C-alpha positions in Angstrom: 9.8 -1.5 7.8 11.3 -4.4 5.7 9.1 -7.2 5.2 11.5 -9.5 6.7 10.9 -8.2 10.0 7.3 -8.3 10.0 5.4 -10.9 11.7 3.4 -12.0 8.7 6.8 -12.5 6.5 5.7 -15.8 5.0 2.4 -14.9 4.0 3.8 -11.3 2.5 6.1 -13.1 0.7 3.7 -15.6 -0.7 1.5 -12.7 -1.5 4.1 -10.8 -3.3 5.2 -13.8 -5.4 1.3 -14.5 -6.5 0.6 -10.9 -7.2 4.0 -10.6 -9.3 2.7 -13.9 -11.0 -0.7 -12.6 -11.7 0.5 -9.4 -13.2 2.9 -10.9 -15.6 0.3 -13.7 -16.7 -2.5 -11.1 -16.9 -0.1 -9.0 -19.5 0.3 -11.6 -21.8 -3.6 -12.9 -21.7 -4.6 -9.3 -22.1 -2.0 -9.0 -25.4 -3.9 -12.1 -26.8 -7.1 -10.5 -26.4 -6.1 -7.9 -28.8 -3.0 -9.2 -31.0 -3.2 -6.3 -33.6 -2.8 -3.8 -31.0 -0.2 -6.0 -28.9 2.1 -6.1 -32.2 2.5 -2.4 -31.8 2.6 -2.0 -27.9 5.7 -0.7 -27.1 7.9 -1.7 -23.8 6.8 1.0 -21.9 3.1 0.6 -22.5 3.5 -2.9 -21.6 5.1 -2.4 -18.1 2.5 0.5 -17.4 -0.5 -2.2 -18.0 1.6 -4.3 -15.7 1.7 -1.8 -13.1 -2.2 -1.4 -13.6 -2.4 -4.9 -12.6 -0.1 -4.5 -9.3 -2.2 -1.4 -8.7 -5.6 -3.3 -8.6 -3.8 -6.2 -6.6 -2.4 -3.9 -3.9 -6.0 -2.6 -3.6 -7.8 -5.6 -3.0 -5.0 -6.7 -0.9 -5.9 -4.0 1.6 -9.3 -4.5 1.3 -9.2 -8.5 2.0 -6.4 -8.2 4.8 -8.8 -5.8 6.9 -11.0 -8.9 7.2 -8.1 -10.9 8.5 -5.4 -8.5 10.1 -5.9 -6.3 13.1 -7.0 -3.1 12.2 -4.1 -1.6 14.4 -1.7 -4.0 12.3 -3.1 -3.3 9.1 -0.8 -0.3 8.1 2.2 -2.3 9.0 1.1 -5.2 6.9 0.5 -2.7 3.9 3.9 -1.5 4.2 5.0 -5.1 4.5 3.5 -6.4 1.6 4.7 -3.1 -0.6 8.4 -4.1 0.5 7.8 -7.7 -0.1 6.6 -6.8 -4.0 9.6 -4.6 -4.4 12.0 -7.5 -3.3 10.2 -9.9 -5.5 10.1 -7.7 -8.6 13.8 -7.0 -8.2 14.2 -10.9 -8.1 12.2 -11.0 -11.1 13.9 -8.2 -12.9 17.6 -9.2 -12.3 17.8 -11.0 -15.3 16.8 -8.4 -17.4 18.0 -5.5 -15.9 21.4 -6.8 -15.3 23.7 -6.4 -12.0 24.3 -2.6 -12.8 20.8 -1.7 -12.3 19.6 1.0 -10.1 17.4 -0.8 -7.4 16.2 2.1 -6.3 14.2 2.9 -9.4 12.2 -0.2 -8.5 11.6 0.6 -5.0 10.2 4.4 -6.1 7.8 2.8 -9.0 6.3 0.4 -6.5 5.8 3.3 -4.0 4.2 4.9 -6.8 1.7 2.2 -7.7 0.9 1.8 -4.2 0.1 5.7 -4.1 -2.0 5.7 -7.1 -3.7 2.2 -6.4 -5.3 4.1 -3.1 -6.1 7.4 -5.4 -7.6 5.3 -8.3 -9.4 2.5 -6.5 -10.0 3.4 -3.0 -13.1 5.3 -3.8 -15.1 2.5 -4.8 -17.0 1.0 -1.3 -18.0 -2.5 -1.5 -17.1 -5.5 0.6 -14.8 -7.4 -1.4 -16.0 -11.0 -0.5 -19.7 -10.1 -1.9 -21.4 -8.9 -5.3 -22.8 -5.7 -5.5 -22.9 -2.8 -8.0 -19.9 -0.7 -6.8 -17.7 -3.9 -6.9 -18.9 -4.4 -10.8 -18.0 -0.4 -11.2 -14.8 -1.1 -9.6 -13.6 -4.2 -12.0 -15.6 -2.6 -15.1 -13.1 0.9 -14.5 -10.3 -1.6 -14.3 -10.9 -3.3 -17.5 -11.8 -0.3 -19.4 -8.2 1.4 -17.9 -6.5 -1.7 -19.2 -8.3 -1.5 -22.7 -7.4 2.2 -22.9 -3.7 1.4 -22.3 -3.4 -1.2 -25.1 -5.2 1.0 -27.4 -8.0 -0.8 -27.6 -10.9 1.0 -25.9 -13.8 -0.8 -27.6 -12.5 -4.1 -27.5 -14.8 -5.9 -24.8 -12.6 -9.1 -24.8 -9.6 -6.9 -23.5 -11.6 -5.6 -20.6 -13.2 -9.0 -20.0 -9.8 -10.6 -20.0 -8.4 -7.9 -17.3 -11.4 -8.2 -15.4 -11.2 -12.4 -15.0 -7.4 -12.1 -14.6 -7.7 -9.9 -11.5 -10.7 -11.1 -10.1 -9.1 -14.6 -10.1 -6.5 -13.0 -7.6 -9.1 -12.8 -4.9 -9.9 -16.4 -3.9 -6.0 -16.5 -3.7 -5.3 -14.0 -1.7 -8.2 -14.9 0.7 -6.8 -18.7 0.6 -3.3 -17.1 2.0 -5.0 -15.0 4.3 -7.1 -17.5 5.7 -4.2 -20.2 5.9 -1.9 -17.6 7.7 -4.6 -16.7 10.5 -6.1 -20.1 11.0 -3.5 -22.3 10.5 -4.9 -24.3 7.7 -2.7 -24.8 4.1 -3.2 -22.2 1.9 -5.2 -23.9 -1.1 -2.9 -21.5 -3.6 0.0 -22.7 -6.0 2.9 -19.8 -6.6 5.5 -19.8 -9.4 9.1 -20.2 -9.4 11.6 -17.1 -10.5 11.0 -15.9 -13.7 10.8 -12.4 -15.7 7.0 -11.2 -16.5 5.2 -11.8 -18.4 6.2 -15.5 -18.4 4.7 -16.6 -15.3 2.0 -18.9 -14.2 -1.4 -17.6 -12.9 -1.8 -19.3 -9.3 -4.9 -21.4 -8.4 -7.2 -20.3 -5.7 -10.2 -22.6 -4.4 -12.8 -21.0 -7.1 -12.1 -19.6 -10.4 -14.7 -18.0 -12.7 -14.1 -19.6 -15.9 -17.1 -18.3 -17.8 -18.9 -15.2 -16.9 -21.9 -13.2 -18.5 -22.9 -10.1 -17.2 -25.6 -7.5 -18.2 -25.3 -3.9 -17.4 -27.7 -1.0 -17.9 -26.8 2.7 -18.2 -29.9 5.1 -18.7 -31.8 3.1 -21.8 -28.8 1.2 -22.9 -28.5 -2.2 -22.2 -25.3 -4.3 -23.1 -24.7 -7.9 -22.3 -20.8 -9.4 -22.8 -19.7 -12.6 -21.7 -15.9 -13.6 -21.0 -13.6 -16.5 -20.8 -10.9 -17.0 -18.2 -7.8 -16.4 -20.3 -6.1 -19.7 -19.1 -9.0 -21.6 -19.6 -9.3 -20.2 -23.2 -5.4 -21.1 -23.6 -6.3 -24.8 -23.1 -9.1 -25.4 -25.4 -8.5 -26.5 -29.0 -9.4 -24.2 -31.9 -12.5 -26.3 -32.9 -13.6 -26.4 -29.4 -13.0 -22.6 -28.8 -15.2 -21.9 -31.9 -17.9 -23.9 -30.8 -17.7 -22.4 -27.3 -17.7 -18.7 -29.0 -21.0 -20.1 -30.4 -22.6 -21.1 -27.8 -21.9 -18.2 -25.4 -23.0 -15.7 -28.1 -26.2 -17.5 -28.2 -26.6 -17.5 -24.3 -25.5 -13.6 -24.2 -28.2 -13.0 -26.6 -30.7 -14.9 -24.7 -29.7 -13.5 -21.1 -29.6 -9.9 -22.6 -33.0 -10.3 -24.2 -34.5 -11.4 -21.3 -32.8 -8.7 -19.4 -33.7 -5.9 -21.5 -37.4 -7.1 -21.2 -37.5 -6.9 -17.2 -34.6 -4.2 -16.7 -37.3 -1.6 -16.1 -40.0 -3.0 -14.4 -40.6 -1.9 -11.4 -40.1 -4.8 -9.0 -37.0 -5.1 -10.8 -36.0 -1.8 -10.5 -36.3 -2.0 -6.7 -34.4 -5.1 -6.6 -31.5 -3.5 -8.6 -31.2 -0.4 -6.6 -30.7 -2.5 -3.3 -27.6 -3.8 -5.0 -29.0 -6.7 -7.0 -26.6 -7.5 -10.2 -27.4 -9.7 -13.1 
């Protein structure tokens, strides 16, 4: 069903604009996290990374919309979102593809992206508005997928950048959905048409600028920190250097503390109940 006939037309258009913008900006941020690999990255690989961000966002939209859209209407809503993203992507790519481009290829590409999104990310069971081990595993898998696609599987900064960009879409989507169902003004900004990835990341009501995460797998404990790509871009070189120094120290302190208590009975019981560090 075309997005223009959906009762949520305006919200679908806003969501589509946001998703395309986030995907485009995220590709740029990921490439900046691995400049050497970015120089060797082919356009086809860059396009695959772009679609990977769309895959995750389709899945996030599906999870979030279930909290705001009636169950009987949700399949129609997601079909409308697929159509809206397709139309938005046609507009964005028009200057690049030219007037004689095959629009059917874009339609088929987005259709395949939605199908792959369900296959890859639906198996993770969690409530998107709450923190949980499954949610952490979900984003960890996504970050690792992106890192492999840019040929930097061991680059933690690439995975962290990908996760930070993708997770920033949650509050923006939530704001749009809330505004449509409650009548409140959305607290998110969208961008004017422009080809990916030269678009701006929309701002939601809350965005994690810096995150520190410790994970345990078997006997191995890993602590890493991440900086929101847009925040990184705004910092001066000396500020970024000082922040790197401080956050490396923070990660060391947190990691040491986590390692000292992660195997205790109390911590183990708490962690198994869904706690995160």
